[in-house]
C-alpha positions in Angstrom: -10.5 -31.8 82.3 -13.2 -29.6 83.9 -10.5 -27.6 85.7 -8.5 -27.2 82.5 -11.5 -25.8 80.7 -12.2 -23.4 83.6 -8.6 -22.1 83.5 -8.9 -21.4 79.8 -12.1 -19.3 80.4 -10.4 -17.4 83.2 -7.3 -16.7 80.9 -9.6 -15.5 78.1 -11.6 -13.3 80.5 -8.4 -11.7 81.9 -7.1 -11.2 78.3 -10.3 -9.4 77.4 -10.2 -7.3 80.6 -6.6 -6.3 80.0 -7.4 -5.3 76.4 -10.4 -3.2 77.5 -8.4 -1.6 80.3 -5.5 -0.8 77.9 -7.9 0.8 75.4 -9.5 3.0 78.2 -6.1 4.6 78.9 -5.2 5.6 75.3 -5.0 9.2 74.3 -8.3 10.9 73.3 -9.0 11.0 69.6 -8.2 14.3 67.7 -11.2 16.5 67.3 -12.9 15.9 64.0 -12.7 18.4 61.2 -16.0 19.7 59.8 -16.4 19.6 56.0 -18.8 21.4 53.7 -17.9 19.6 50.5 -16.2 16.4 49.5 -15.3 14.7 46.2 -13.7 11.4 45.4 -11.0 10.9 42.7 -9.3 7.9 41.2 -7.9 6.6 44.5 -7.9 9.7 46.6 -10.4 12.2 48.2 -10.5 16.0 48.4 -12.6 18.1 50.6 -13.2 21.7 51.7 -13.5 22.3 55.4 -16.1 24.6 56.9 -13.2 27.0 57.5 -12.4 27.1 53.8 -9.3 24.9 53.8 -8.6 22.3 51.1 -7.8 18.9 52.4 -6.9 15.6 50.7 -6.0 12.0 51.5 -5.4 8.7 49.8 -3.1 7.9 46.8 -0.7 10.7 46.2 2.3 9.5 44.1 1.2 11.7 41.1 0.8 14.8 43.2 -2.9 14.5 43.4 -3.0 15.3 47.1 -1.4 18.7 46.5 0.6 18.8 49.7 4.0 18.9 47.9 5.2 15.5 49.0 4.0 13.1 46.3 3.2 10.4 48.9 0.2 8.4 49.9 -1.7 9.7 53.0 -4.1 7.8 55.2 -5.3 10.9 56.9 -6.3 14.3 55.6 -3.5 16.8 54.8 -3.8 20.5 53.9 -3.3 21.3 50.2 -0.3 23.6 49.9 -1.3 27.2 49.8 -5.0 26.5 50.2 -5.4 26.6 54.0 -8.2 29.2 53.6 -10.4 30.9 51.1 -11.4 27.8 49.2 -15.0 27.7 47.9 -15.3 24.4 46.0 -13.1 21.5 45.0 -13.1 18.6 42.4 -11.1 15.4 42.2 -10.4 13.8 38.9 -8.6 10.5 38.1 -5.1 11.7 39.2 -5.5 15.5 39.5 -7.6 17.9 41.5 -8.7 21.5 41.2 -10.2 24.1 43.6 -12.0 27.4 43.1 -11.1 30.1 45.7 -13.7 32.5 47.1 -12.2 35.2 44.8 -12.9 33.1 41.7 -9.4 31.8 40.9 -8.9 28.1 39.9 -5.9 26.2 41.1 -5.1 22.6 39.9 -2.5 20.0 40.9 -1.5 16.4 40.2 -0.8 14.5 37.0 -0.4 16.5 33.9 -0.6 13.8 31.2 -3.0 15.7 28.9 -3.2 19.3 29.9 -5.7 18.9 32.7 -4.0 21.3 35.0 -4.6 24.2 32.6 -1.4 26.1 33.2 0.0 25.6 29.7 2.9 23.4 30.7 3.5 19.7 30.6 4.8 19.0 34.1 3.1 17.1 37.0 2.6 19.4 39.9 2.8 18.3 43.5 1.3 21.6 44.7 -1.4 23.8 43.2 -0.8 26.0 40.2 -3.0 28.8 38.9 -5.0 28.0 35.8 -3.8 30.3 33.0 -6.2 32.4 30.9 -9.4 31.4 32.6 -11.1 34.5 31.2 -13.0 35.5 34.3 -13.9 34.5 37.8 -15.0 30.9 38.3 -17.9 29.7 40.5 -17.4 26.0 40.1 -15.0 23.4 38.7 -15.3 19.7 37.8 -12.4 17.3 37.1 -12.7 14.3 34.8 -10.4 11.5 33.7 -7.7 13.8 32.1 -9.8 17.0 31.6 -11.2 19.8 33.7 -14.1 22.3 33.2 -15.0 25.4 35.1 -18.2 27.5 35.0 -17.5 31.2 35.2 -19.7 33.7 37.1 -20.9 34.9 33.6 -22.2 31.4 32.9 -19.6 30.5 30.3 -18.0 27.0 30.5 -14.3 26.8 30.0 -12.6 23.4 29.6 -9.0 22.1 29.1 -7.1 18.8 28.9 -7.7 15.6 27.0 -10.4 15.8 24.3 -10.3 12.5 22.5 -14.1 12.1 22.5 -14.9 15.8 22.4 -15.5 16.0 26.1 -14.3 19.6 26.2 -17.3 20.7 24.2 -15.3 22.8 21.7 -16.7 21.2 18.5 -13.4 19.3 17.9 -11.3 16.5 19.4 -8.2 18.7 19.7 -6.8 18.6 23.3 -5.7 21.9 24.9 -3.4 22.8 27.8 -5.3 26.0 28.5 -9.0 26.9 29.0 -11.1 26.9 25.9 -14.8 28.0 25.7 -17.3 25.1 25.3 -19.6 25.9 22.4 -23.4 26.5 22.7 
């Protein structure tokens, strides 16, 4: 019985040695990307790299990753058309938006309540320009089914679902295009 126990230990040791040796010969890991901003949405994440590229990963079946595919991704992918010049980004429940360094706002993903701000009612798998923003944006935030941007003038413009008055317009009327928040 003592010899049998010793053979088991030797087999285990060889198995571990083989596993370690195999791991030592794998290809080197890809260089890490540096990020300057990150935001988590419903079941996905968006980020801006230090080079100004928009990236996203996670659940993507509603277009919220913005890469045009409508598929889930376990690793970051570049948002279509936003490989440079992105200043900030925001992830909502199933949509996302980014502000470019020139002050334009682009949104993509689910369009159930007007949260993309382009006046249509279609889900977008790649970014679309927000229509009628009324100036250059400096930041954006994305909620459940609504979005708000702060313009360089300090005015807040919001669009999307407004059941509880979350757009700040003084009513509960939803809108598909930016509307100024009161006060």
